[in-house]
C-alpha positions as CSV (number, residue, x, y, z in Angstrom):
1,X,103.9,115.9,54.0
2,X,102.9,119.2,56.1
3,X,99.5,119.5,57.1
4,X,97.7,122.7,56.2
5,X,94.5,124.4,57.1
6,X,92.6,127.0,54.7
7,X,91.0,129.9,56.5
8,X,88.3,131.7,54.7
9,X,89.5,135.2,53.8
10,X,86.9,137.0,56.0
11,X,87.3,135.5,58.7
12,X,90.0,136.7,61.5
13,X,93.2,135.0,61.9
14,X,93.5,132.5,65.3
15,X,95.9,134.1,67.5
16,X,96.8,131.2,69.2
17,X,98.2,127.9,67.3
18,X,97.5,124.3,67.7
19,X,99.8,122.6,70.5
20,X,101.0,126.3,72.1
21,X,101.3,127.0,75.9
22,X,99.3,129.2,77.4
23,X,98.4,130.4,81.0
24,X,95.4,128.5,80.5
25,X,97.0,125.3,79.6
26,X,98.2,123.8,76.1
27,X,95.9,124.6,72.9
28,X,94.1,121.2,71.6
29,X,92.1,122.6,69.1
30,X,90.3,125.3,68.2
31,X,87.0,126.2,66.0
32,X,85.0,129.8,64.3
33,X,81.7,131.1,65.3
34,X,81.1,132.9,61.9
35,X,79.1,136.4,62.4
36,X,75.4,135.9,61.7
37,X,75.1,132.5,63.3
38,X,73.0,131.7,66.3
39,X,76.7,130.5,68.0
40,X,78.0,133.8,67.4
41,X,75.1,135.7,68.6
42,X,75.4,133.5,71.9
43,X,78.9,133.2,72.4
44,X,80.3,136.5,70.2
45,X,82.0,136.0,66.9
46,X,85.3,134.7,66.5
47,X,87.8,132.1,67.7
48,X,87.1,129.5,70.6
49,X,89.9,127.1,71.8
50,X,89.9,124.1,73.5
51,X,92.8,123.8,76.4
52,X,94.2,121.3,78.4
53,X,94.7,123.0,81.7
54,X,97.1,120.4,82.9
55,X,99.4,117.6,81.1
56,X,98.1,114.6,83.1
57,X,94.6,115.3,83.4
58,X,91.6,114.4,81.4
59,X,89.9,118.0,81.7
60,X,89.7,120.0,79.1
61,X,88.2,123.9,79.3
62,X,86.7,125.9,76.4
63,X,87.6,129.5,76.1
64,X,87.0,132.5,73.7
65,X,90.4,133.8,72.2
66,X,90.0,137.2,74.4
67,X,90.0,134.8,77.4
68,X,93.5,133.1,76.9
69,X,96.5,134.7,78.2
70,X,99.9,134.0,76.1
71,X,103.0,133.0,78.5
72,X,105.6,135.6,78.2
73,X,109.3,134.0,76.8
74,X,110.9,133.8,80.0
75,X,107.4,131.7,81.5
76,X,107.8,129.7,78.2
77,X,111.6,129.2,78.4
78,X,110.8,127.9,82.1
79,X,108.2,125.4,81.2
80,X,109.9,124.1,78.4
81,X,113.5,123.3,80.3
82,X,111.5,122.3,83.1
83,X,109.8,119.3,80.8
84,X,113.1,118.7,79.2
85,X,114.9,117.9,82.6
86,X,112.0,115.9,83.7
87,X,112.3,113.3,80.6
88,X,115.9,113.6,80.9
89,X,115.4,111.9,84.2
90,X,113.0,109.5,82.9
91,X,115.6,108.5,80.1
92,X,118.7,108.2,82.6
93,X,115.9,106.0,85.0
94,X,115.0,103.8,81.8
95,X,118.8,103.5,80.9
96,X,119.3,102.2,84.5
97,X,116.5,99.6,84.2
98,X,117.6,98.5,81.1
99,X,121.4,97.9,81.9
100,X,120.0,96.1,85.0
101,X,117.9,93.3,82.4
102,X,120.8,93.0,80.3
103,X,123.6,92.9,82.7
104,X,125.2,95.7,81.3
105,X,125.0,94.6,78.1
106,X,123.2,97.0,75.1
107,X,123.6,97.4,71.3
108,X,123.8,101.1,71.7
């Protein structure tokens, strides 16, 4: 089942998606400050995003939509291929460890 989010028609549509990679980190969540509210007066009306700047950190940051810098297609390609390479190395290491534990016999 595909999860869906309903956004009121009078709200602007968010510019960024959940799990989208940006120069500021990965989007973990977002919320909206509607016009005419205390939060909108304090922080400006619109979307605010929760980002994880570093993958292996417990640090998070909160940025408004106009503060977030998207990645270029080349930057996105570079990040994703680097992550694929990292996980392929991890898989190779685990396969070696499995071969040692099983004496070279696996059910694969």
